[in-house]
C-alpha positions as semicolon CSV with decimal commas, in nm:
position;residue;x (nm);y (nm);z (nm)
1;M;0,000;0,000;0,000
2;K;0,283;0,235;0,097
3;K;0,462;0,156;-0,227
4;L;0,144;0,228;-0,429
5;L;0,099;0,559;-0,250
6;C;0,457;0,661;-0,330
7;M;0,402;0,570;-0,692
8;L;0,084;0,780;-0,704
9;L;0,261;1,077;-0,544
10;A;0,548;1,046;-0,789
11;A;0,306;1,034;-1,080
12;L;0,121;1,339;-0,944
13;M;0,447;1,531;-0,908
14;A;0,545;1,439;-1,262
15;L;0,210;1,556;-1,394
16;T;0,238;1,880;-1,197
17;M;0,588;1,945;-1,329
18;A;0,470;1,868;-1,681
19;S;0,180;2,110;-1,639
20;F;0,416;2,382;-1,520
21;A;0,646;2,309;-1,813
22;M;0,357;2,325;-2,059
23;A;0,234;2,651;-1,906
24;E;0,583;2,797;-1,927
25;E;0,617;2,682;-2,285
26;T;0,280;2,831;-2,375
27;A;0,369;3,163;-2,212
28;S;0,706;3,196;-2,384
29;Y;0,599;3,309;-2,728
30;K;0,624;3,630;-2,922
31;I;0,398;3,803;-3,170
32;A;0,587;4,006;-3,432
33;I;0,425;4,308;-3,598
34;L;0,560;4,489;-3,905
35;T;0,402;4,823;-4,003
36;G;0,494;5,135;-4,191
37;T;0,630;5,443;-4,019
38;T;0,404;5,728;-3,907
39;S;0,449;5,890;-4,247
40;Q;0,312;5,581;-4,421
41;G;0,046;5,456;-4,181
42;E;0,007;5,631;-3,849
43;E;-0,296;5,427;-3,746
44;E;-0,131;5,085;-3,768
45;F;0,200;5,217;-3,634
46;T;0,020;5,358;-3,329
47;A;-0,172;5,032;-3,272
48;A;0,149;4,826;-3,285
49;S;0,333;5,068;-3,054
50;K;0,052;5,054;-2,800
51;L;0,060;4,673;-2,796
52;L;0,438;4,682;-2,752
53;E;0,396;4,917;-2,458
54;E;0,132;4,694;-2,297
55;Y;0,304;4,361;-2,366
56;P;0,680;4,427;-2,391
57;D;0,768;4,063;-2,316
58;K;0,536;3,929;-2,583
59;V;0,534;4,180;-2,869
60;V;0,818;4,270;-3,107
61;T;0,776;4,540;-3,372
62;D;0,960;4,692;-3,665
63;T;0,880;4,918;-3,961
64;Y;0,934;4,877;-4,332
65;P;1,108;5,156;-4,530
66;D;0,913;5,462;-4,642
67;N;1,040;5,393;-4,993
68;F;0,912;5,038;-4,972
69;S;0,852;4,996;-5,344
70;S;1,224;5,045;-5,416
71;E;1,350;4,876;-5,098
72;V;1,164;4,546;-5,117
73;E;1,465;4,343;-5,002
74;T;1,479;4,543;-4,679
75;T;1,116;4,460;-4,606
76;I;1,179;4,093;-4,680
77;S;1,484;4,085;-4,452
78;K;1,285;4,229;-4,161
79;L;1,019;3,960;-4,196
80;I;1,286;3,689;-4,223
81;A;1,452;3,827;-3,909
82;F;1,125;3,791;-3,718
83;A;1,090;3,429;-3,829
84;S;1,451;3,350;-3,736
85;D;1,353;3,384;-3,370
86;P;1,209;3,044;-3,264
87;E;0,989;3,214;-3,002
88;V;0,799;3,409;-3,268
89;K;0,477;3,218;-3,333
90;A;0,295;3,473;-3,546
91;I;0,380;3,762;-3,781
92;I;0,128;4,039;-3,844
93;F;0,215;4,251;-4,149
94;V;-0,001;4,565;-4,202
95;Q;0,015;4,718;-4,456
96;A;0,143;4,415;-4,643
97;V;0,341;4,603;-4,909
98;Q;0,553;4,446;-5,182
99;G;0,771;4,166;-5,052
100;A;0,511;3,988;-4,843
101;V;0,468;3,698;-5,085
102;S;0,842;3,639;-5,121
103;A;0,913;3,668;-4,748
104;F;0,624;3,447;-4,637
105;T;0,719;3,184;-4,895
106;Q;1,080;3,183;-4,773
107;I;0,968;3,159;-4,411
108;K;0,768;2,847;-4,486
109;D;0,997;2,681;-4,738
110;S;1,355;2,793;-4,673
111;L;1,329;2,837;-4,296
112;G;1,087;2,550;-4,251
113;R;0,875;2,762;-4,015
114;D;0,535;2,633;-4,116
115;D;0,441;2,663;-3,749
116;I;0,431;3,045;-3,770
117;L;0,092;3,208;-3,828
118;L;0,134;3,458;-4,113
119;I;-0,122;3,740;-4,139
120;A;-0,118;3,999;-4,420
121;G;-0,337;4,309;-4,394
122;V;-0,403;4,557;-4,677
123;P;-0,212;4,345;-4,931
124;A;-0,038;4,517;-5,223
125;E;0,026;4,200;-5,423
126;D;-0,193;3,978;-5,639
127;P;-0,479;3,824;-5,436
128;A;-0,407;3,469;-5,554
129;D;-0,037;3,502;-5,474
130;I;-0,078;3,651;-5,126
131;S;-0,354;3,403;-5,041
132;A;-0,117;3,116;-5,124
133;A;0,170;3,261;-4,921
134;A;-0,015;3,390;-4,611
135;D;-0,237;3,197;-4,373
136;I;-0,485;3,484;-4,337
137;V;-0,528;3,790;-4,562
138;L;-0,728;4,096;-4,449
139;A;-0,869;4,385;-4,651
140;V;-1,155;4,634;-4,644
141;D;-1,479;4,514;-4,800
142;E;-1,477;4,785;-5,067
143;I;-1,789;4,660;-5,244
144;G;-1,968;4,618;-4,913
145;C;-1,895;4,985;-4,839
146;G;-2,081;5,073;-5,158
147;Y;-2,391;4,895;-5,033
148;Q;-2,343;5,055;-4,692
149;V;-2,336;5,413;-4,825
150;A;-2,665;5,358;-5,008
151;D;-2,820;5,186;-4,705
152;K;-2,723;5,477;-4,480
153;A;-2,854;5,731;-4,730
154;A;-3,185;5,546;-4,739
155;E;-3,195;5,537;-4,358
156;W;-3,156;5,916;-4,358
157;G;-3,431;5,953;-4,618
158;C;-3,199;6,093;-4,885
159;D;-3,333;6,155;-5,234
160;V;-2,998;6,174;-5,415
161;I;-2,647;6,024;-5,388
162;V;-2,368;6,223;-5,553
163;H;-2,053;6,024;-5,636
164;Y;-1,733;6,223;-5,701
165;S;-1,444;6,057;-5,885
166;F;-1,211;6,089;-6,185
167;A;-1,083;5,877;-6,475
168;R;-0,777;5,731;-6,302
169;H;-0,978;5,599;-6,008
170;L;-1,251;5,470;-6,237
171;S;-0,993;5,246;-6,401
172;Y;-0,958;5,049;-6,074
173;E;-1,172;4,737;-6,055
174;T;-1,257;4,771;-5,684
175;I;-1,358;5,138;-5,709
176;V;-1,583;5,068;-6,006
177;A;-1,736;4,768;-5,828
178;K;-1,803;4,982;-5,520
179;R;-1,965;5,252;-5,735
180;D;-2,182;4,996;-5,914
181;A;-2,293;4,843;-5,582
182;M;-2,378;5,189;-5,450
183;K;-2,572;5,276;-5,764
184;M;-2,764;4,948;-5,778
185;T;-2,863;4,968;-5,411
186;A;-2,959;5,335;-5,440
187;E;-3,189;5,256;-5,729
188;T;-3,361;4,980;-5,532
189;Y;-3,444;5,245;-5,270
190;G;-3,564;5,489;-5,534
191;I;-3,265;5,718;-5,471
192;E;-3,127;5,905;-5,772
193;F;-2,759;5,826;-5,830
194;V;-2,551;6,107;-5,983
195;E;-2,186;6,083;-6,096
196;R;-1,987;6,407;-6,086
197;D;-1,633;6,453;-6,215
198;C;-1,371;6,616;-5,996
199;P;-1,004;6,690;-6,075
200;D;-0,748;6,416;-6,019
201;P;-0,523;6,534;-5,731
202;T;-0,222;6,398;-5,922
203;G;-0,302;6,625;-6,216
204;D;-0,198;6,982;-6,292
205;A;-0,435;7,135;-6,034
206;G;-0,289;6,920;-5,757
207;M;-0,464;6,836;-5,432
208;S;-0,550;7,197;-5,354
209;G;-0,718;7,235;-5,693
210;A;-0,918;6,915;-5,647
211;Q;-1,031;7,021;-5,300
212;A;-1,127;7,367;-5,425
213;A;-1,334;7,216;-5,706
214;V;-1,537;7,005;-5,463
215;L;-1,583;7,297;-5,224
216;E;-1,727;7,497;-5,515
217;D;-1,938;7,214;-5,656
218;V;-2,126;7,102;-5,344
219;P;-2,325;7,430;-5,314
220;K;-2,408;7,402;-5,686
221;V;-2,541;7,050;-5,630
222;M;-2,751;7,164;-5,334
223;Q;-2,895;7,445;-5,545
224;E;-2,966;7,206;-5,833
225;Y;-3,149;6,968;-5,597
226;A;-3,303;7,233;-5,375
227;G;-3,548;7,087;-5,125
228;K;-3,402;6,737;-5,155
229;K;-3,171;6,549;-4,920
230;V;-2,837;6,474;-5,086
231;C;-2,572;6,226;-4,965
232;F;-2,219;6,290;-5,092
233;Y;-1,935;6,042;-5,152
234;C;-1,584;6,076;-5,300
235;T;-1,333;5,805;-5,396
236;N;-1,017;6,004;-5,308
237;C;-0,862;6,023;-4,959
238;G;-0,724;6,376;-4,986
239;I;-1,054;6,524;-5,103
240;Q;-1,242;6,399;-4,795
241;V;-1,138;6,709;-4,597
242;A;-1,294;6,947;-4,849
243;L;-1,605;6,732;-4,892
244;Q;-1,664;6,710;-4,516
245;Q;-1,627;7,089;-4,483
246;A;-1,860;7,148;-4,777
247;V;-2,128;6,913;-4,647
248;L;-2,119;7,072;-4,302
249;A;-2,150;7,420;-4,455
250;A;-2,428;7,316;-4,693
251;G;-2,681;7,275;-4,413
252;E;-2,946;7,033;-4,304
253;D;-3,014;6,868;-4,641
254;A;-2,651;6,762;-4,704
255;Y;-2,528;6,423;-4,577
256;Y;-2,202;6,228;-4,562
257;A;-2,231;5,852;-4,497
258;L;-1,869;5,730;-4,507
259;P;-1,517;5,839;-4,598
260;C;-1,359;5,639;-4,880
261;C;-1,154;5,465;-4,608
262;P;-1,400;5,442;-4,317
263;S;-1,237;5,570;-3,997
264;P;-1,306;5,832;-3,729
265;F;-0,973;5,988;-3,829
266;H;-1,010;5,998;-4,208
267;G;-1,029;6,367;-4,290
268;Y;-1,244;6,470;-3,996
269;Q;-0,980;6,616;-3,766
270;E;-0,815;6,822;-4,038
271;A;-1,151;6,927;-4,178
272;F;-1,284;7,054;-3,847
273;G;-0,965;7,158;-3,666
274;L;-0,975;6,877;-3,407
275;D;-0,692;6,678;-3,245
276;A;-0,626;6,335;-3,397
277;T;-0,577;6,138;-3,074
278;Y;-0,489;5,796;-3,215
279;G;-0,422;5,659;-2,866
280;D;-0,780;5,737;-2,755
281;I;-1,018;5,643;-3,035
282;E;-1,340;5,685;-2,837
283;G;-1,216;6,020;-2,706
284;A;-1,157;6,132;-3,065
285;I;-1,509;6,020;-3,162
286;V;-1,657;6,205;-2,863
287;N;-1,472;6,524;-2,964
288;L;-1,599;6,486;-3,319
289;A;-1,953;6,411;-3,201
290;N;-1,954;6,718;-2,976
291;F;-1,831;6,935;-3,265
292;L;-2,104;6,802;-3,494
293;D;-2,363;6,849;-3,220
294;E;-2,259;7,213;-3,173
295;N;-2,310;7,258;-3,546
296;G;-2,641;7,071;-3,560
297;A;-2,497;6,793;-3,774
298;T;-2,474;6,473;-3,564
299;G;-2,747;6,313;-3,776
300;R;-2,582;6,402;-4,108
301;F;-2,242;6,231;-4,077
302;S;-2,123;5,879;-4,005
303;T;-1,816;5,656;-4,020
304;W;-1,683;5,337;-3,859
305;A;-1,594;5,324;-3,490
306;I;-1,230;5,228;-3,550
307;P;-0,977;5,276;-3,830
308;V;-0,986;4,950;-4,023
309;N;-0,606;4,918;-4,037
310;M;-0,587;4,964;-3,661
311;S;-0,856;4,698;-3,618
312;M;-0,641;4,459;-3,824
313;I;-0,353;4,499;-3,579
314;N;-0,564;4,465;-3,264
315;A;-0,785;4,181;-3,386
316;S;-0,492;3,992;-3,537
317;Y;-0,299;4,020;-3,211
318;E;-0,585;3,868;-3,010
319;Y;-0,621;3,595;-3,272
320;A;-0,246;3,527;-3,285
321;C;-0,225;3,491;-2,906
322;A;-0,503;3,232;-2,913
323;Y;-0,316;3,047;-3,188
324;A;0,016;3,057;-2,999
325;E;-0,154;2,927;-2,685
326;G;-0,301;2,630;-2,870
327;K;-0,661;2,746;-2,836
328;L;-0,739;2,717;-3,207
329;E;-0,774;2,409;-3,422
330;G;-0,553;2,497;-3,715
331;K;-0,460;2,842;-3,840
332;V;-0,794;2,959;-3,978
333;D;-1,093;2,989;-3,748
334;E;-1,337;3,224;-3,920
335;A;-1,585;3,245;-3,632
336;F;-1,317;3,340;-3,381
337;L;-1,156;3,583;-3,625
338;T;-1,491;3,758;-3,666
339;E;-1,526;3,770;-3,289
340;C;-1,180;3,929;-3,259
341;F;-1,274;4,201;-3,507
342;S;-1,602;4,271;-3,330
343;T;-1,412;4,305;-3,002
344;A;-1,153;4,534;-3,160
345;A;-1,418;4,764;-3,305
346;G;-1,665;4,755;-3,020
347;S;-1,935;4,685;-3,277
348;E;-2,047;4,398;-3,496
349;A;-1,800;4,299;-3,766
350;T;-1,883;4,116;-4,088
351;L;-1,621;3,915;-4,277
352;G;-1,675;3,824;-4,640
353;K;-1,437;3,644;-4,878
354;Y;-1,258;3,779;-5,180
355;T;-1,393;3,657;-5,514
356;D;-1,202;3,746;-5,829
357;A;-1,344;3,836;-6,170
358;T;-1,356;3,469;-6,273
359;G;-1,563;3,374;-5,969
360;T;-1,275;3,206;-5,784
361;V;-1,307;3,245;-5,408
362;Q;-0,993;3,291;-5,199
363;E;-1,101;3,110;-4,884
364;N;-0,846;3,274;-4,651
365;Y;-0,878;3,628;-4,795
366;Y;-1,121;3,812;-4,569
367;L;-1,302;4,137;-4,645
368;I;-1,386;4,342;-4,336
369;Q;-1,691;4,553;-4,276
370;F;-1,812;4,732;-3,961
371;S;-2,143;4,901;-3,890
372;P;-2,162;5,282;-3,927
373;I;-2,187;5,470;-3,599
374;D;-2,445;5,723;-3,485
375;F;-2,258;6,027;-3,356
376;A;-2,554;6,113;-3,133
377;D;-2,459;5,814;-2,917
378;Y;-2,124;5,979;-2,833
379;V;-2,234;6,335;-2,753
380;G;-2,151;6,456;-2,403
């Protein structure tokens, strides 16, 4: 009996030591994050820096060169350096500029690190190529945003949607698809869809000329559709500032559903002279909501509750930790990934899948969409 008891105690001690060893092994992992500098992507850089500050023993970060298109080898070497550390169990690359496909392929094949979870956000390379190299690919649901603008305009009771763009942008497949989705949905609601040309900011007039043109055109549109509610949209990032200012000045019948890149920071702070506090997203939304409230416009503007690139960093980190701790079965768990994005945004997230022009679905290429916010909920 005494011998049996000793054997049981020894077995228990062995199990306990094994448990401690497993716990220690689980805890000793790193998540690597590669972003641009503040000049290339302040939102994702800030998100990565905040995670590094919160989890210095778990997070490692680096930045790719500002001239990334001509310094691809530098970007690749930084990703390879991450993977050369055996404690790194996941690499999050946002924005995934040129070099992602080559680096991820080398990490799997040359380094034999198929155990690393590879996540590419905002990919710059061919969808089929990046889907084959990465485990998970993340991008904005551009077409879904087209539907969303029309849905929001209908919710506001708008009679017209005005779509500003120019020839160069209308040569891009995703921009045209977004426009077509917006137009089709508008027509199902009985909303008139109007396309207006604006100068290309890369042309002779430059950005200032393009912004000036929109500032001058919005009042003309409101006069042309006097007595009707008009929702405005523009495909260019730099023109958002002018469009937001023009819509605010146009009065109660002018609306603005989403920036071209939905975010509480996209244009708004510069347009209205507010501080862009990237470290306090809700605080920035509250400041914006209060400004709109003071100007009687909380019900005429909307956006998403979090910059989508920032959500990619935060959601991917939560997902990567679960992977590193053995909580996922395999590398792709769509339900949990959706949950991570909903948590990151503080609102419901929807993930679709990329389908190319031939109808081929890239099963690991996810398109992200959040629900538009109501600024009235943040006033005070």
